[in-house]
N, C-alpha and C positions, 0 to 999 in steps of 0.2 A: 620341664617343658622345652622341647627343643627351639632354637631361634625362628627355625620356619614355621613351627607352630605359634610361636609368638605372633610373628608376622601376620599370619593367616586372620589370627584373632582381631589383631588390630585394624585390618583391611576390612572384616565383617564387620566391626563396628564403625567404621567410617562409611561402608556403603549404606548401614541402617539410618546413619544421622541424615545421609545424603537424600534418602529415600523420604524421610520425614519432612525434610525441606521442600523437597517438591512438592509433596501432597499438600504442605500448608500454601506454598504458593499458588497452588493450581485453586485451592479452595478460595483462597483471598481475590483470585482473578488476577493477580500482580504477574501470574506467569503470561498473560495474555496482555497485548497492547488494549486501550479503551478505543471503542469503536468511535470514528471522528464526526465531529460537528463542525462545518456542515458535511453533510453525507449524502452522495447521490445516488438515487436508486431507480436502475431504469432512466427516463428521461425527466425525473423530477429530484429535484435538490430540497433537502430537509436540513434545518437550521435551527436553530435555538432550541434544541430538543430538551425536554424537561420530563422526569420522572417523578410523579406525585407532587406537582408543583415546585421541584428543585431543580435548576440547570444543571445539566450532566448528564453524560450516558453512562454513568456507573452510581448504583445505588444498594444500598444495604436494606433489607426488609427483614421483619418477623414470618415466621412460617404461616402461611396461609392470609398473610395481610394483601389486601386489595391493592394492585399496582395501576397506574394511568400512566400514559406517556402523550405528552402532547409537543406538537412542532410547527414551525412556520414551513410551508412548502413553495416552491415555483416550478411550475411545470415549463420544460423547454422542449416538447414534443414539435419539434420544427418539422420532421417528416411525415407527421400526419395531423396538421392544427385541426382538423375536424374530428378527430378521435374523442373519446369520452375517457380519460384517463383516470386511475385509481390507485392509491398505493395501501395495500392490505398489510395488517401488521397481526403480531400474536406471538406467545412464546412460544419457541422451536418446537416443534412435534406435536403443535395443536392446533385446531379449526381456527379459521382467521377469527379475528374479535372484533376487526372494524378495520375502516379505512381512514387514514391521517388526511391523504388528498382524497376528495371525494366529487366527482363531475367536472375534473379540472379538463381544461382545453389550454391549447399552446398560448404562453404568454400570460396566461392566469397564477396566480400566486394566493395565498391566504393560510390558515392556520386550522390545524385539527385537534381533536383529542380521542383518543381511544381507550375505553377500561379494558385492560387486559385482564381483570379478573383477580383471583385468588392466586398469589406466588404459591409454589409448590410446599410442602410440610417440611419433606427432606432438607436437611442443610446441604448448600451446594451453589455453584455459579451456573445460572441458567442465560440464555441468550435471547434476546428480543430480535425477532428477523422482520424483514418486510420484503414485499413483492410486487413490482410495477405491473398494472394489467390495462391492455387496452379495451375494455370490456363496456358493456351496460349496466352492469352490476358488481357491486362489492364483494370481493373474493371469489368470482366466478370461475378462475382457474386454480385458485388456492389448494394446494393438496397436503393436508397434515401431515401423511408419512414422507413426505419429501422435502418439506420445509426445514429440517435441521440443514439442508443444502442452502437456504437463502441466505440473502444478504443481512447480516449481525447490524443493527442500528443502535442497540442498546445492552446492557448486560445488567442481572439483578442477582444478588448474593442473598441467599437466604442464611440467617445466621440464629441458632438459636439461644434463647435469654441464658446470662450467667445468674446463679443463684445470689441472692443477698443473705440468707438466712437458712439452718440447717432444717427447719420443716419444710422448706420447699423440694427438699432431697428425698423426703419420706413418702411411703406410700406408693411407688414407683416413680414419684416425680424426676428423680437424678435421669431417667432416661429421654426427657426432654430439655435437658440443661447442657450446657457445655461450660468450661472453664474459660478464663480470659483470653486463651489465644484460640478458642473455637473448637477446641479439641473435646469428644465427648465423653463424659463419665464411664466409667467401667462398671461400676458398682454403686449402691447409697454410702458405704462407707468413704469412698473417694470424693465424693461430692461432699459430704459434711467435713472432711479434711480440707477441702479446698476453702470451703468458707471461715473457716476457724483460722486458717492460716491467713486469708486477707484480711480477718478483723484484727488479727496480731500485726500485721503491717501497718493497716490504718491506725494503730495507737503507736506505734513506732514512729511513723510519720509525723503526728500531730505533736509526739512529745518531743521532736527535733527538729520543729519549726517554730 
């Protein structure tokens, strides 16, 4: 093979490795900065943000696992001190799930919790978004189709479980599992091989410790 051909193959391999690395970063959320805490949404500042009772704006959950977000809020709407303010929230692309700030006037503060409902079942990273509203009803101006452009206040990554025995791989179970890097299996045999390799690695670690 010519030198030019060999160089092309090397470049192609490097491009493939780079693509896989980029995909892994995007899945893990590492390619994006974590949403801040505190986070100002319109005229309201959200702070001490928790997902499922744990402080932080990033959380890994299982497919379909229920997700709740809680936060302290402080209303800073000095331009309209008599307005009734809300901060609606939901998974991006969904109808409003509820409001963290509920009936807030200028200078008021409090805390709120919203049950976002079940996380998506497909593995990936999903944004939790919020919108500030000067209305008399929670979610009155929320638009599900436009909510993907709303402000991101938290992020949830759905990860499929890792198999611990080969029986989990059978009868199509491999389709709902991933290896330890979050990569889905291509077939049952690959899933079984992963489990056997993990067991061998565990025995090796025990033997050398």
